C-alpha positions as CSV (number, residue, x, y, z in Angstrom):
1,M,0.0,0.0,0.0
2,S,1.4,3.4,-1.0
3,E,2.0,6.2,1.6
4,I,-0.8,8.1,0.2
5,S,-3.2,5.1,0.5
6,R,-2.5,4.8,4.3
7,R,-5.9,6.4,5.3
8,S,-8.9,5.0,7.0
9,A,-12.3,5.3,5.4
10,V,-13.1,7.9,8.1
11,G,-9.9,9.8,7.3
12,L,-10.9,10.0,3.7
13,G,-14.4,11.1,4.4
14,L,-17.9,9.8,4.6
15,G,-18.9,8.6,1.2
16,V,-22.6,8.9,0.6
17,G,-24.8,10.2,-2.1
18,L,-26.0,13.8,-2.3
19,G,-29.7,13.6,-1.9
20,A,-32.5,13.4,0.6
21,A,-30.5,11.0,2.8
22,A,-27.3,13.0,3.3
23,A,-24.5,15.0,1.8
24,G,-21.2,13.3,1.1
25,L,-17.9,14.6,2.3
26,A,-15.0,14.0,0.0
27,G,-11.6,12.3,0.4
28,C,-8.4,14.0,1.3
29,G,-7.6,13.1,-0.5
30,A,16.1,14.5,-14.9
31,D,14.6,18.0,-14.4
32,E,14.0,20.1,-17.5
33,N,11.8,22.8,-18.7
34,P,9.3,21.0,-20.8
35,A,8.2,22.2,-24.2
36,R,5.1,24.4,-24.2
37,P,1.8,22.4,-24.4
38,P,0.1,22.5,-27.8
39,A,-2.7,24.9,-28.3
40,G,-6.1,23.5,-27.2
41,P,-9.7,24.5,-26.7
42,G,-9.8,27.9,-25.1
43,R,-6.0,28.1,-24.9
44,Q,-4.7,31.6,-25.4
45,P,-1.2,32.9,-26.5
46,D,1.5,32.6,-23.8
47,R,1.9,35.6,-21.6
48,G,5.2,34.5,-20.1
49,A,8.7,35.7,-21.1
50,P,9.4,36.3,-24.8
51,K,10.6,33.3,-26.7
52,G,14.2,32.6,-26.0
53,A,14.4,34.9,-23.0
54,K,15.6,33.4,-19.7
55,T,15.7,34.7,-16.2
56,A,18.6,33.5,-14.0
57,P,17.2,31.7,-11.0
58,R,17.4,33.7,-7.7
59,L,17.6,31.3,-4.9
60,I,15.3,31.9,-1.9
61,G,16.2,31.0,1.6
62,D,18.1,27.7,1.6
63,G,17.7,27.3,-2.1
64,S,14.7,25.0,-1.9
65,T,12.8,27.4,-4.0
66,A,13.9,30.1,-6.4
67,Y,12.4,33.0,-8.4
68,T,12.8,32.2,-12.1
69,G,10.5,34.9,-13.6
70,R,6.9,34.8,-14.5
71,Q,5.4,31.4,-14.8
72,P,5.6,30.1,-18.4
73,N,2.8,28.5,-20.4
74,Q,0.0,30.8,-19.1
75,P,-3.0,32.0,-20.9
76,A,-3.3,35.6,-22.1
77,A,-4.4,38.1,-19.6
78,P,-8.2,37.7,-19.1
79,T,-10.6,40.2,-20.6
80,R,-14.2,41.1,-19.7
81,L,-17.1,39.5,-21.4
82,E,-18.6,41.8,-24.0
83,P,-22.3,42.5,-24.0
84,G,-24.2,39.6,-25.5
85,Q,-21.2,37.2,-25.2
86,K,-21.7,33.7,-24.1
87,P,-19.4,32.8,-21.2
88,P,-16.8,30.1,-21.7
89,Q,-17.2,26.7,-20.1
90,F,-14.5,26.4,-17.5
91,V,-13.4,22.9,-16.3
92,I,-11.0,22.6,-13.4
93,F,-9.3,19.3,-12.6
94,S,-7.6,19.3,-9.2
95,W,-5.5,16.8,-7.3
96,D,-5.4,16.4,-3.5
97,G,-2.1,15.6,-1.9
98,A,-0.3,15.6,-5.3
99,G,2.5,13.2,-4.3
100,E,4.1,10.7,-6.7
101,V,4.7,7.2,-5.1
102,G,6.0,5.3,-8.0
103,N,2.7,4.4,-9.6
104,G,3.3,6.9,-12.5
105,L,0.1,8.8,-12.0
106,F,1.6,12.3,-11.6
107,P,3.6,12.1,-14.9
108,R,0.6,10.3,-16.6
109,F,-1.7,13.3,-16.0
110,L,1.0,15.9,-16.8
111,E,1.4,14.3,-20.1
112,L,-2.4,14.1,-20.7
113,A,-2.7,17.8,-19.9
114,K,0.2,18.7,-22.2
115,N,-1.4,16.7,-25.0
116,H,-4.7,18.6,-24.6
117,G,-3.6,22.1,-23.7
118,A,-5.0,21.7,-20.2
119,H,-4.0,23.4,-17.0
120,M,-4.7,21.9,-13.6
121,T,-4.3,22.6,-9.8
122,F,-2.1,20.4,-7.7
123,F,-2.8,20.7,-4.0
124,L,0.5,19.6,-2.5
125,S,0.6,18.3,1.0
126,G,3.5,19.9,2.9
127,V,4.5,16.7,4.7
128,Y,5.2,15.1,1.3
129,L,8.4,17.2,1.1
130,L,9.3,16.4,4.7
131,P,11.4,13.2,5.2
132,E,10.0,10.8,7.8
133,S,13.3,11.0,9.7
134,K,12.5,14.7,10.4
135,K,8.7,14.2,11.1
136,R,9.0,15.7,14.6
137,L,9.5,19.1,13.0
138,Y,5.7,18.9,12.3
139,D,3.6,20.1,15.2
140,P,0.1,19.4,14.1
141,P,-2.7,21.3,16.0
142,N,-4.5,19.0,18.7
143,N,-2.3,16.0,17.6
144,P,0.9,14.5,18.7
145,L,4.2,15.8,17.5
146,G,5.0,14.3,14.1
147,A,1.7,12.7,13.7
148,S,0.1,12.4,10.2
149,D,-2.9,10.4,8.9
150,I,-1.4,10.2,5.5
151,G,2.1,9.2,6.6
152,Y,5.3,10.3,5.0
153,L,6.9,9.5,1.6
154,T,10.0,7.5,1.2
155,D,13.1,9.4,0.1
156,A,12.7,8.0,-3.5
157,H,9.1,9.1,-3.7
158,L,9.9,12.5,-2.2
159,K,12.5,13.0,-5.0
160,E,9.9,12.0,-7.6
161,T,7.3,14.4,-6.1
162,L,9.9,17.2,-6.3
163,R,10.6,16.4,-9.9
164,Y,7.0,16.4,-11.1
165,T,6.1,19.4,-9.0
166,R,8.9,21.3,-10.9
167,E,7.5,20.0,-14.1
168,A,4.0,20.9,-13.3
169,W,4.8,24.5,-12.5
170,L,6.9,25.0,-15.6
171,D,4.0,23.4,-17.7
172,G,1.8,26.2,-16.4
173,H,-0.1,24.3,-13.6
174,E,-0.9,25.7,-10.2
175,I,0.7,24.5,-6.9
176,G,-1.8,25.0,-4.1
177,T,-1.9,23.3,-0.7
178,H,-3.7,20.3,0.9
179,F,-2.1,21.4,4.1
180,N,-0.2,18.6,6.1
181,G,-1.5,15.8,8.3
182,H,-5.0,15.2,6.9
183,F,-6.7,14.7,10.3
184,C,-10.5,14.1,9.8
185,A,-11.6,12.3,13.0
186,G,-11.6,12.6,16.7
187,T,-10.7,15.7,18.8
188,G,-7.7,16.4,16.6
189,S,-9.8,16.7,13.4
190,V,-9.3,19.8,11.2
191,A,-13.1,20.3,11.8
192,N,-12.2,21.6,15.3
193,W,-9.2,23.8,14.5
194,T,-9.3,27.5,15.3
195,P,-8.2,30.2,12.9
196,A,-4.9,30.5,14.7
197,Q,-4.4,26.8,14.4
198,W,-5.1,26.9,10.7
199,R,-2.5,29.7,10.4
200,S,0.0,27.5,12.1
201,E,-0.8,24.6,9.8
202,I,-0.5,26.8,6.7
203,E,2.9,28.3,7.9
204,Q,4.2,24.8,8.6
205,A,3.1,23.5,5.1
206,R,4.8,26.5,3.4
207,S,7.9,26.0,5.6
208,F,8.3,22.3,4.6
209,I,8.2,23.2,0.9
210,K,10.5,26.2,1.4
211,T,13.1,24.2,3.4
212,W,13.2,20.7,1.8
213,R,16.9,21.1,1.0
214,T,17.7,21.6,4.7
215,N,15.5,18.9,5.9
216,T,16.7,16.3,3.4
217,G,20.3,17.4,3.0
218,W,19.9,17.3,-0.8
219,H,21.6,20.5,-1.6
220,G,22.7,19.4,-5.1
221,H,19.1,19.0,-6.4
222,D,17.4,21.7,-8.4
223,P,15.2,24.1,-6.5
224,L,11.4,24.4,-7.1
225,P,11.2,27.2,-9.6
226,F,8.9,29.5,-7.9
227,D,8.5,31.7,-4.8
228,Y,5.9,29.7,-2.8
229,D,4.9,32.6,-0.7
230,K,3.6,34.3,-3.8
231,E,2.5,31.1,-5.6
232,L,0.2,29.9,-2.9
233,V,-3.2,31.6,-3.2
234,G,-5.6,28.7,-2.4
235,G,-6.1,25.2,-1.1
236,R,-8.5,22.4,-0.2
237,T,-8.9,21.1,3.4
238,P,-8.8,17.4,4.3
239,C,-12.2,15.8,3.9
240,L,-13.6,19.2,3.1
241,L,-13.8,20.1,6.8
242,G,-13.1,23.3,8.7
243,Q,-13.6,26.0,6.1
244,D,-15.4,28.4,8.4
245,N,-12.3,28.8,10.6
246,L,-9.8,28.4,7.8
247,L,-11.1,31.4,5.9
248,P,-10.0,34.2,8.4
249,A,-6.5,32.8,8.3
250,A,-6.5,32.5,4.5
251,R,-7.8,36.0,4.1
252,E,-5.0,37.4,6.4
253,L,-2.4,35.7,4.1
254,G,-3.9,37.2,1.0
255,W,-5.3,34.0,-0.5
256,R,-7.8,34.5,-3.3
257,Y,-9.9,31.3,-3.2
258,D,-10.8,28.2,-1.2
259,A,-12.0,24.9,-2.6
260,S,-13.0,23.3,0.6
261,S,-16.7,23.7,0.8
262,P,-18.6,20.4,0.9
263,G,-21.5,19.8,-1.3
264,G,-21.7,22.8,-3.7
265,V,-23.9,22.9,-6.7
266,Q,-23.4,23.7,-10.3
267,R,-23.9,27.5,-10.3
268,W,-21.6,30.5,-10.8
269,P,-19.6,31.0,-7.6
270,S,-19.5,33.9,-5.1
271,K,-17.2,35.0,-2.4
272,R,-17.1,34.0,1.3
273,Q,-15.2,36.2,3.8
274,G,-13.5,37.8,0.8
275,L,-12.3,34.6,-1.0
276,W,-13.8,33.0,-4.0
277,D,-15.7,29.9,-2.7
278,L,-15.1,27.1,-5.3
279,P,-16.7,23.9,-3.9
280,L,-16.9,20.4,-5.2
281,Q,-20.3,20.0,-6.7
282,G,-23.2,17.6,-6.7
283,I,-23.5,16.0,-10.1
284,P,-25.9,13.4,-11.7
285,F,-25.0,9.8,-10.7
286,P,-26.3,7.4,-13.3
287,G,-28.6,4.7,-12.1
288,H,-29.4,6.6,-8.8
289,S,-31.9,9.3,-7.8
290,F,-29.4,11.2,-5.8
291,E,-26.3,13.1,-6.8
292,V,-22.7,12.5,-6.0
293,L,-19.9,15.0,-5.3
294,S,-17.6,15.6,-8.2
295,M,-14.6,13.7,-6.7
296,D,-13.2,10.2,-7.3
297,Y,-13.4,9.1,-3.7
298,N,-17.1,10.0,-3.4
299,I,-18.0,8.0,-6.4
300,L,-16.0,5.1,-5.0
301,A,-17.7,5.3,-1.7
302,N,-21.1,5.0,-3.3
303,Q,-20.0,2.2,-5.5
304,S,-17.9,0.0,-3.2
305,K,-18.9,1.3,0.3
306,N,-15.5,2.8,1.0
307,S,-13.6,-0.3,-0.2
308,T,-10.6,0.5,-2.3
309,R,-10.1,-3.1,-3.4
310,A,-13.5,-4.4,-4.3
311,P,-14.0,-7.5,-6.5
312,S,-12.6,-6.8,-10.0
313,Y,-15.8,-8.1,-11.7
314,N,-17.4,-4.7,-10.8
315,Y,-14.6,-2.6,-12.4
316,D,-16.0,-2.2,-15.9
317,G,-19.4,-1.1,-14.8
318,W,-18.1,1.2,-12.2
319,R,-15.5,2.8,-14.6
320,R,-18.2,3.5,-17.1
321,Q,-20.6,4.8,-14.4
322,A,-17.9,7.2,-13.1
323,S,-17.1,8.5,-16.6
324,E,-20.8,9.0,-17.4
325,S,-21.2,10.9,-14.1
326,Y,-18.5,13.3,-14.9
327,M,-19.9,13.8,-18.4
328,A,-23.4,14.3,-17.1
329,G,-22.2,17.0,-14.8
330,F,-20.2,18.6,-17.6
331,N,-23.1,18.5,-20.1
332,R,-25.6,19.9,-17.6
333,A,-23.5,23.0,-17.2
334,Y,-22.2,23.2,-20.8
335,E,-25.8,23.1,-22.3
336,T,-27.4,25.4,-19.8
337,N,-25.9,27.9,-17.3
338,R,-22.3,27.4,-18.2
339,A,-21.3,27.2,-14.5
340,P,-17.7,26.2,-14.0
341,F,-17.2,22.5,-13.5
342,F,-14.8,21.4,-10.6
343,I,-13.5,17.8,-10.5
344,G,-11.4,16.6,-7.5
345,N,-9.0,13.6,-7.7
346,H,-6.3,11.7,-5.9
347,F,-3.3,10.0,-7.4
348,E,-4.6,6.6,-6.4
349,E,-5.2,3.2,-8.0
350,W,-8.4,2.4,-6.0
351,N,-10.4,-0.5,-7.5
352,G,-7.9,-1.2,-10.2
353,G,-7.3,2.5,-11.1
354,I,-10.8,2.8,-12.6
355,Y,-11.3,6.3,-11.3
356,M,-8.0,7.5,-13.1
357,D,-9.4,6.0,-16.3
358,A,-12.7,7.8,-15.8
359,V,-11.0,11.2,-15.2
360,E,-8.8,10.7,-18.2
361,S,-11.8,9.7,-20.4
362,A,-13.7,12.9,-19.2
363,L,-10.8,15.2,-19.9
364,K,-10.4,13.8,-23.4
365,Q,-14.1,14.1,-24.2
366,V,-14.5,17.7,-23.1
367,A,-11.1,19.0,-24.3
368,D,-12.2,19.6,-28.0
369,K,-15.6,21.1,-27.4
370,K,-16.2,24.7,-28.4
371,D,-15.7,27.3,-25.7
372,V,-14.2,24.9,-23.2
373,R,-11.3,26.2,-21.1
374,L,-9.3,23.6,-19.0
375,V,-7.7,25.8,-16.5
376,S,-6.4,25.9,-12.9
377,F,-8.3,27.5,-10.0
378,R,-5.8,30.4,-10.0
379,Q,-6.4,31.0,-13.7
380,F,-10.2,30.8,-13.2
381,V,-10.2,33.4,-10.3
382,D,-8.0,35.6,-12.5
383,W,-10.9,35.5,-15.1
384,L,-13.5,36.1,-12.4
385,D,-11.7,39.1,-11.0
386,A,-11.5,40.6,-14.5
387,Q,-15.3,40.6,-15.0
388,D,-17.8,43.2,-14.4
389,P,-19.5,42.4,-11.1
390,M,-22.9,43.0,-12.5
391,V,-22.3,40.4,-15.3
392,L,-21.2,37.9,-12.6
393,D,-24.4,38.7,-10.7
394,R,-26.4,38.0,-13.9
395,L,-24.7,34.7,-14.3
396,R,-25.3,33.8,-10.6
397,S,-29.0,34.3,-11.2
398,L,-29.1,31.1,-13.3
399,Q,-29.9,28.0,-11.3
400,V,-28.6,24.5,-11.8
401,G,-29.5,23.2,-15.2
402,E,-31.1,26.6,-16.2
403,A,-30.5,28.0,-19.6
404,P,-31.1,31.7,-20.3
405,T,-34.5,32.5,-21.8
406,G,-34.1,33.9,-25.3
407,G,-30.5,32.8,-25.6
408,W,-27.1,34.0,-24.4
409,A,-27.0,37.1,-26.6
410,R,-30.2,38.5,-25.1
411,F,-29.4,37.3,-21.5
412,M,-26.0,38.9,-21.6
413,S,-27.0,42.2,-23.4
414,G,-27.3,44.1,-20.2
415,A,-30.7,43.5,-18.8
416,A,-30.8,43.1,-15.1
417,P,-31.3,39.5,-13.9
418,S,-34.6,38.4,-12.4
419,P,-35.7,35.3,-10.5
420,T,-37.3,34.0,-13.7
421,A,-34.3,34.8,-16.0
422,G,-33.8,31.4,-17.3
423,A,-35.6,28.3,-18.4
424,R,-34.8,25.0,-16.7
425,T,-33.9,22.1,-19.0
């Protein structure tokens, strides 16, 4: 069992359907500058350094991180929607933990993203860059010194995680945070942490990433090519717990969004306590009357009752059901209110890796559709912040599965939204 897999069903979250019964909580969950990903749907010209220009790395602190200039492979600066213009369909794939444990999933999805011009968000757990021999440097709130419900990576896997984190950022992906110890149960659960304790957790997660050279002794390895204090603008909490007390700490640190809210719906987002609230969403679950959260573990929990090694004769049907669920969520937004679609994942091979296959299938199916933009959370909030607030209010007036009456040109022409602004499909 991999380090990332060392979690109890409780630690990953309560996996139930979203419906009349209950709302499900979600799980946790050679260095080079790669070539620029090919153009893809919604991909805009690069706004990084001019072709051929290089910025000499400026080491930060102990050299674990470095300033290397503006992040490459970024979309063009966002512009406001024009009157009558249909909004793009944003799709954000995100990864909790974002550690590589030798199963090849991190590089697999980096390659997939590159092939389809996609950007993603990787929520890196700070303890994944802290060697187990130094685990007592971690002082988790309300838990013993050095404790972690997801364990620590081997040295070999820590090196792989460093390698692919570098590659991810250079490819244009976002490096967010999944914090550290992933505590979801008992008195030490993140659900019980105060804002001050969340601030401590965040500072420790940042510290482990900014001092991995000191903690590992690997001073000859390349730094991570970014200033993490500036890179980090959002995260997702373990098991989607504790957001209310996290937000004050996140706001003080200048974060721009949080992706921790459990059980959101497919509508245009708004802000909570000054941060964009970007929750996992309830989406149709084929064969059931209830909806499921848009995360691999929650689909698993409903299919195999939290078992990650169920009998293999189920796999083909479950893989198909998972893929169809993602596509049902996408199509509902794409064909109606164009609400952004958020999908959460883990680099895991649960039930034969069927959820990785389902996520890959969904990405391939949506990538070539008109108006689709496969972006990171950071890129998405860049776009939100560039819009006219009144236009965003108009978009928020559309309910789940509600298309604008009279079409997008009329709806976006400037008329004020009303409770009956759209027609449900």
